[in-house]
C-alpha positions as CSV (number, residue, x, y, z in Angstrom):
1,E,1.4,5.8,-25.5
2,T,-0.6,2.8,-24.5
3,L,-2.0,2.1,-21.0
4,Y,0.4,-0.8,-20.7
5,N,3.5,1.4,-21.0
6,R,2.7,2.8,-17.6
7,W,2.5,-0.7,-16.1
8,L,5.8,-1.9,-17.6
9,N,8.9,-2.7,-15.4
10,K,6.8,-3.0,-12.3
11,P,6.5,-6.1,-10.1
12,Y,3.2,-8.0,-10.2
13,K,1.7,-11.0,-8.6
14,I,-0.9,-13.3,-10.3
15,S,-2.8,-16.3,-9.2
16,A,-4.6,-18.1,-11.9
17,V,-5.4,-21.5,-13.5
18,V,-2.4,-22.9,-15.5
19,K,-3.0,-23.7,-19.1
20,S,0.5,-25.1,-19.8
21,Y,4.0,-25.2,-18.2
22,D,7.2,-26.3,-19.7
23,P,9.9,-26.6,-16.9
24,A,12.7,-27.1,-19.6
25,S,12.1,-23.7,-21.0
26,G,10.5,-22.0,-18.1
27,R,7.4,-20.9,-20.1
28,L,4.2,-20.8,-18.1
29,E,0.9,-19.9,-19.7
30,F,-2.2,-19.2,-17.7
31,A,-5.7,-19.8,-18.9
32,E,-7.5,-16.8,-20.3
33,Q,-9.0,-14.5,-17.8
34,K,-12.3,-12.8,-18.8
35,S,-13.9,-9.5,-18.0
36,E,-17.0,-7.9,-19.6
37,L,-14.9,-6.0,-22.1
38,T,-11.9,-8.1,-23.0
39,R,-10.0,-11.3,-22.3
40,Y,-6.5,-11.5,-20.9
41,R,-3.7,-14.0,-21.6
42,V,-0.7,-14.0,-19.2
43,I,2.5,-15.6,-20.2
44,A,5.4,-15.8,-17.6
45,M,9.0,-16.8,-18.1
46,L,10.6,-18.5,-15.1
47,P,14.3,-19.6,-15.1
48,A,14.7,-22.7,-17.3
49,G,14.6,-25.9,-15.2
50,T,12.4,-24.5,-12.5
51,A,10.2,-27.3,-11.2
52,A,6.5,-26.6,-10.5
53,P,5.7,-26.6,-6.8
54,V,3.8,-29.9,-7.4
55,T,4.8,-32.4,-10.0
56,P,3.1,-33.7,-12.0
57,L,1.0,-30.6,-12.3
58,P,-2.7,-31.5,-11.8
59,K,-5.2,-30.5,-14.4
60,D,-6.7,-27.0,-13.7
61,A,-4.1,-26.3,-11.0
62,T,-4.0,-22.8,-9.7
63,L,-0.5,-21.3,-9.2
64,S,0.8,-18.0,-7.9
65,I,3.8,-16.3,-9.3
66,Y,5.5,-12.9,-9.0
67,G,7.5,-11.1,-11.7
68,V,8.1,-8.0,-13.7
69,L,5.7,-7.0,-16.5
70,T,7.9,-6.7,-19.5
71,A,5.4,-6.5,-22.4
72,G,1.8,-5.8,-23.1
73,E,0.2,-6.5,-26.5
74,E,-3.0,-4.7,-27.3
75,P,-5.6,-6.8,-29.1
76,A,-6.3,-6.5,-32.8
77,W,-10.0,-6.1,-33.4
78,P,-12.1,-8.2,-33.2
79,S,-9.9,-10.5,-31.0
80,R,-10.1,-8.5,-27.8
81,V,-7.4,-10.7,-26.2
82,V,-4.7,-8.7,-24.3
83,T,-1.5,-10.6,-23.9
84,L,0.7,-9.7,-20.9
85,E,4.2,-11.0,-20.5
86,I,6.0,-11.4,-17.2
87,S,9.7,-12.0,-16.9
88,D,12.0,-12.9,-14.1
89,A,9.1,-14.7,-12.5
90,G,9.1,-17.1,-9.6
91,F,6.6,-19.3,-7.8
92,L,5.2,-17.9,-4.6
93,P,5.5,-20.2,-1.6
94,E,1.8,-20.3,-0.8
95,T,1.0,-21.9,-4.2
96,K,-1.2,-24.9,-3.8
97,P,-2.7,-27.0,-6.7
């Protein structure tokens, strides 16, 4: 059992710099987060057609979302990039670019 299995199906909030967002599909990808041991990539799925709080989205905008962690992918050596997927996500009202 991986560590991520204990984190699954619980609600989480994240605020980070946006790498890309496609409102048509609802796919939001945050820029990689780094720690001294690994890097994290967070991908969130919002309902299709959900507009960003500010459009057009400025470069290096920071957005806050909430959602349920539905998948965690452990890195394959030597990548050390952990991918976390959040579903049923939504933007938090205090989000500012």
